[in-house]
N, C-alpha and C positions, 0 to 999 in steps of 0.2 A: 626193280627186280623182283622177282616172287618164289614160292617155293618150289622143290625138285620135284619131291616123291608126291606121285597122285593115284589115285585109285582108279583104274581102268574101267568104265562104263560103258556099257553097250546100249546106247539111249538116245533119244531125241534131246535137244536143246531149244529151249524156247528164250528169246531176250525181250524183256521189254525195257522203254529208257522214259523217264519223265523228267523234262527241263522247267523248271518253273518261270525261270527268267532267260531271255534272249541278248545275252550280251554279244555287240557286235564287232568289238574289240576288246583286246587285254590291256589292261593299266594295273597300277600298284596297287588300286583299290579291288580290283575285279577278284572275288573269291574262286578259289579252285576246287573245293571240298567238292567231296561225293560219298554216298554211301552203295555199296555193292552186296548184294546178298545173291547167294546160289543154293538152291533148296530142292532136293531130290521129290519128284511127285509121280510115285509110280513108274514108268518107261520115262518119264518127262523131266530134263533138268530146268529148272528156271530161273533167270537171271534176270535180277531188276536191279537198275542203275536209277538211282535218283540224286538230282544236281541243280543247283541253282542258276547253272547257265552252260553252256555248250561245252565252255573249256573244262569245267570240271567232269562233265559227261564224256569229254574225249578222253580223258587222262583215265577214267574208270576203264575204258574199253582196251586201254594199254594192259590193265592190272589184269583184266580178264585175260588178255591176249597170253600174258606170263602164267596163267593158271592152266592154261592148257597144251598140250605137248603130245609129239608122235613118237612112239615106240618103236625104234627100228626092229627091235628082234622079236616084239608081238605081232608088228604090223597094225597096231592100233592107237587111235587118237585118245589121249587121255586128258579128263578134267577132273578137279577136284569134285566130290561129292558133296560138300557142301561147305560153305564160307560165309561169312558175315564181318564186312568190312567199313569203317567209316575212317575216312583218310583224307587230309589236307596238308598243303608243305608248310614246313618250317619257316622258311625264308620265301618272301614276294618276289625276289630277283635272283634267277639262276641263270647262269651264262655263259656264254662261249664268245670269245673276240677272234675274229679272224682278219687278218691283214691282206689286202688286197691290191697294195700298192706297190711292196716291195717285189711280189711275185704276181702276177695275174693268175684268177680263178675263174674256170668257166662256170657257166649259170649253172651247167649240169652237175657240176663238182659242189657247188653250194646248194643246190636241191638235195642231194644225197646228205650234205650236212645237216639241213634242216630236218629230213627224214630219221636220222639218228637221233637227232635232240629230241624231235617229238617221241621217239621209243623210250626216252629215258626222263622223259617229262620236264626237260629243260625248257625254260621259256624265253628267252632273251637271245637272239642272236646279234652281237654288238659288230657292226660293220666298220671297219676301219679301211675305209673305202680310199682314201687319198693319205700321199703323205708328198715329202720333197722327191722321192723316187720317181713317183709316175701320178698323174692325175686321168685315170680311166672311166668319169664318170662325166658322159656326155650332157652338156647343158643346153637347152635350145636357146636362151638368152645369150649365152658365152659359147659358142661352138669352139671357140679357139682356145679353151682352156684343154680340152683333150685333143685337139688337132696340135698343140704344142708339146701336152704332157703324156700322152699314152704311148705304151712301148711301140703299140702298132694299132693300124684301123682295124685289126681283128682284135684286138684287146681293149675291148670298151665296153663299158655297161650303158646301154642305151635307155632312154626313159620306158620303152616296152620291158626290158628286163628287169629294171628296177620294180616296176608295179606289180609286174609277175613274182617276182621274189618275195615283195611285202604280202601279197595276197596267199602265196604259196606257205609263207609261214603263218600267217593269221589263220588257216583252217587247220594248222596243226597246233593251234596253240601257242604259237611263238611270236612275240613282237621282233620285228626287224628295226633296229636301234642304230640310227646312222651317227657315227661320227665325222664332224669336220675339223681336223686338229689345226689348231692356230695359237698363237703366232708363230710357234717355230714348227716345223715339218712340213713346211710348204717349201716349192721351189719350181721343179720342172713342171709347164703347164701356164705359169705366170709371165715368162718372157715376152710374150707380144704387146704388152700395155705401154711401152714407151714408144714404140712407134705408131700405137693409137691415139698418142697426145695425152695419155692419162699418168704419164712421168713412171719411176718404178714403182710397182705394187710390191713386188718382193725385192730382198736384196741378199747378198751375199750367195746368190744362187751358183752352185757348182764352184764355189770359190775354194781356192787352195792356198796352204798347206789346210786340209778340212780339220783337222785336229784342233786347228786354233779358232774355228768359226762353227761348230756343231758336234755332236756325239758320234754320227757315223756319216760316212760319205753317201749321198753328197749333200751338200750345206743348203740352206734357204730358209728366212724369214720374212713375215710380213713388215712390208713398210708402214708402220704405224703411223708415222706423222704426216702420210700423204691422205688427203682427204678422199681422193676417189678410190683408196683401199677399202672405204666402208661404203661406198656406193656399191663395188663389184660384191664385196661380203654379203649386202642385203640382198642382191640380185641372187646369189648362191643359197642362202637361206630361202629366199623364196621359191625357187624351184626345188630344193629339198625336202620343203613342208609339203609341196603339192606331191611329190613321189614317194615320200615315205609317209605321208599323212593317215589317217590323224594321229598326231604324236602325244603321247604322255610324259615323254623324256626327251632329250637332246645332249648328244655328248659333244663338248667343245674342245675336247683334247687337253690343250693347255700346259703340256710339259716341256722340261729340257730346253726352255729358251738359253741361249747363249750371249750373254751381255756383251761379249767382246765385239759380236756381229754388229750390234746397234752402235757400239760405242766406236768402231772404226768405220760408221757408214757416214759420209760427210753431211748429207742433208740431216741425218736424225741427230747427230751432233750439234750442228747448228740451229736446229730447233731447240734442244736443250739449253744451250748458251742463249740464245734471244730471250726465252723463256724466264730464264733466271733460275732453272729447276737444278743446275748441279750434273755431273757426271758420275757419281757414284753409285754404288749397288741399288742404294733405296731408292734414289730418284729414278732410277729404270723400273724398279719393281712399281712404282707408283704410277707409271706411265703405262706398266704392263697392266696394270689393275684397272685403268681408266678404259683400256683397249677391252679388257674382257667385259666392263660395265655396257659399252658400248655395242658390243657382239651381244650381250643379251638382249637389250631394246632393240636390235635389230632383227633378233628372232622373234621376239615377241610380237614386232609390227609384220614381221612375214607370218605370222600364225593368226593373222587377222585380229591382233590386240590382246589374244589370250596368252597370258603368261605359262609357261612350264617348266618343272624344275630342270635345271642343268648338271650336267655332270663332267666333274672336272679330275684330271690326273692330279695326284700328289705331286708339289713342285716346288721352287722356291716361294711361291706365293703362301704356300701352306705350310713351310717350316716354323719351328718354334717363335710363338710370339706374334707370328703374322697372319693365320688364316682371317681369323675375325676383324683384323686391321683392314685386309683388302677385299675380304669375301663377305656376302650376306648367306647365312646359314639358312635362311627360308628360301633362297633362290639357288642353291648349288648342295649337290650330292657330291662328296669327294671318294675317287675311287682310289684303294690303297693299293700302291705296287711296290712298297719299299717291303721290308723282311715284316715278319710276324711279331718281332722283337722291339720295333721300333718304338721308342718312348713318344713318338708324335702321334700314334694311333690314340692313345690315351688321350693325350691334349685334345686333339679333333674330338672325341666322344665327350670328354667333359665340358668341351665348347660348344655341344650340344649339335655339333655336324652330324648328318646323317651319311652312312658310308657303305660302299660296297668294298668287299676285300678281292682283291688280286694278287696278294704278296707273292713277290716272285720266287720266295725259297719254297712255294709249296705248288704255285698254280700257273708258273710259266711253262708253258709245253714245248717251247724251241729250245730248251736247255739242255747239256750235256752232249754235245757235238763238237765237232773239231771248230775251231775259228774260221771265221770266214774274211777275216782279216787279220794278218800277222800268223803266228803259229799257237800251238797248245790247242786249249778247248775254248770255247765259246764264254763270254763273261759270266753267266747265271749258271754254269755247270756247278754241281753234276746234274745227270738225268734226274727227273722228278718222277718215280715209278709211281704205280697206281696206290701204292700202299701211302706213300707219302701224302699223296693227293687227299687220299680219302680222310688222312689223320688230321688235316688242317681243319680246324673248329674256329670259325668268328668269334663264338660266345666266349669259347675258352680263352683266346687270345685276349679280348676285352676284358675278362675276368682278371687275367695276370697282370693286366695294365693300369686297371680301375676298380678291380674289386667287385665289379659287376657285370653281367653278362650283357647290358646295354642294348637288349632286344628290342626295345621301339627305336632304336637308331641305325641297327644293322639291317639293311635292307636286304641282303643277302651276297652272293660273290660270283666271280667268274674265273674260267680259265680261260688264260691268253694263249693265242698262238700266232706269235711275230714270224713273218714270212721268209726272212732273211735266207733261210737254208730249207725252205720247203715250196713246194708248187703242189699241184693236185694230183702229181704221182704217188705222192708220199701223204696226202692230206688224211686219209683216214687213218691211216697206222699212228701219225702223231696225235690225231684225236681220241681215238677208241681203241681199247676200251678205258683209257684213263678217264674220259669225259662221263661215262657211267658212275665211275667212282665218287667223281664231283656231285652226280645227281643226284645220288643216294646221299652224300653228306647234306645237299641243301634240301632234300627234300623231307627226311626224317631227322636230322641233326642228331644224329646216334650218340651215346653216352660212351659206347663200347669204341675200341680201335678196330683196324682193318680185318684182324683175324677171322671174326663170326663172318664177315662179308665176302669171304675168299670164294666159298662154292656158288654165292649167288651171283658174284661178278663172272665167272667162268661159263656160266649157263647163259647171263645175259650175252656175252661177249658172240656164243654160240648163235643165238637170236638175232644179233645185229648181222652177223654173216649171212644168215639165211634171207635177211633184208637186201643183201647186195651191198652191205658195208664191209670196207676191206679191213677190218680192225685187228690188231696185233695179237697173235697168240703169246698167252702168259704162262701155260704150261703143256706139258705133252697130251695127248687125246688120252693116255692112261689115267692121267689122274681125275679127267673127266670122267672116266668110266668106273674108276675106283674113289669115290668120293671120301675125304678125308684122309687118305694115306699119304698125300703129299705133304708131309707137315716136318716142320724143325724141333 
C-alpha cells in the first residue's frame, strides 16, 4: 500500500530497471529487496528500479503502481514528483491458504487470487488441495484417486492446470506450495485399493457416528500399518514434485489425528499387539511419528534425494514436551494454528523450531459465520475484521511468551481460508481486503496498530477492485472521498 496525496504532473515518464541477478524461483533465501527512485528531470520523470533479482524488481513495480493514480475530478493521471525508497520484507514467508477439497475452486478463481496476492506482495499460495471430503488432483500413475475422490469429472485439477498455476504464480513472485495432508484428513479417493489387492489404504472412511472418528464429517485416516500405503504415498509424492517443483518447501499437514479411529481398526490393533507396542496414546503417537519420518524419506526420494524442509501443523505431536521427542527441528517447520496466547508457541521457539504463524484467533478468515453442522456460529467465531488481522504481530506474541521477538526462528505468517462455507462465489470477499491487511503486517512489521493504516487500506481496496478483484467494502464511498473524517 502507498500514499494517496500526489502532485499532478503533466509530463512524460521514463522507466529504467536493472536486475543484477536472475533468480528463476522463489525460496526462503531469495532476497526480495529493491530500491526505487523517482526523479524529476525537466519534462521527464525518471523512474529507476534496482533489484538483485526478478522478484525484487516485480515488487518495485507494484510499489510504483501505488504511486500513480487517476483523478476523476481533474481527469488527469497523477504521480508523485519525487521519491526514494529502499524496501525489503520483514518476513520471508507471507502466505494465503486456500482449501480446495471441501469445496472446489476453478482455475480462473485461483488465478484471480494469485493476481490479488501479487498486488499485495504476498509470496506463498498454500494449496490445501486434498482432504477427506474430496481428492480433486488427477495423478497420471494413480487415476483412480480422482475418479473415486473428485466431486465430479468437471471438478478436477489436471496436470496441465497445476503446471499452469505454478508458473502463473512464479512470474508474479509467488511460490505455489502444495500440502498433502496426512495421516488424517484423507478418505474419499482411497476406496479403490482393496479391490485392487492393496488392502485398505485408508480406514474409518465415511464412518459413523462421525463424532467418534474425526473432527468433522466425513472421516478417514491412512492405514499406516499397511506397507502398500507407503508405496502409494511415494507415487503421490513423486507426481507432486514433478507438478509443483522445483520445491523449497513441502507441507505434510499432520494435524487432528483421531486415535480412536486407529484403536478401533482391527488391522491396526492387531499390529500394535503383535509388536508389543501397547495401545495407549503414547504408543500411537510413536507410530504416528514413525509414519511422519517415513513420509519425509519418501518425499526426499521423490525429490531426487534432495531433502527440503517440511511444514507440519501444530498437533498432538507438538504438544508440551513432545515436539523434540517426535520431530527433528532441522527437518520441520511448525505452523501455529492455535491461539496467539498458547504457551506451546514459547516452548517450540525455545526448542529452536522454526515457525509460521496462522493463529486462528486472528488469521482464520472463515470464522464468524453460522455453524455448518448444528446451530449457532461456527467454531472459531467471531469474525476476524481487518483491524484484528492487522494487529496480529508474530514478534509481539513471541516476546510475550519468551521475552524475545525470536526473529531468526519466525519465518512469517499466513491467513487461512478453510472452505466449509465458501466457494468461488464468495472467495474474493472473504480474502480481500483482509489479505491486504495481512500483507502490510508481514511486509513492514509495523510498530503501530491498525489506525494509521486505515486510509491506505481503503485505497488498496479500490486498486484491487480496479484489477477485477471482488474485495469487500469496508466503508462508505464518502469516507474514501473525505479522508480522516470516519473516525471514532
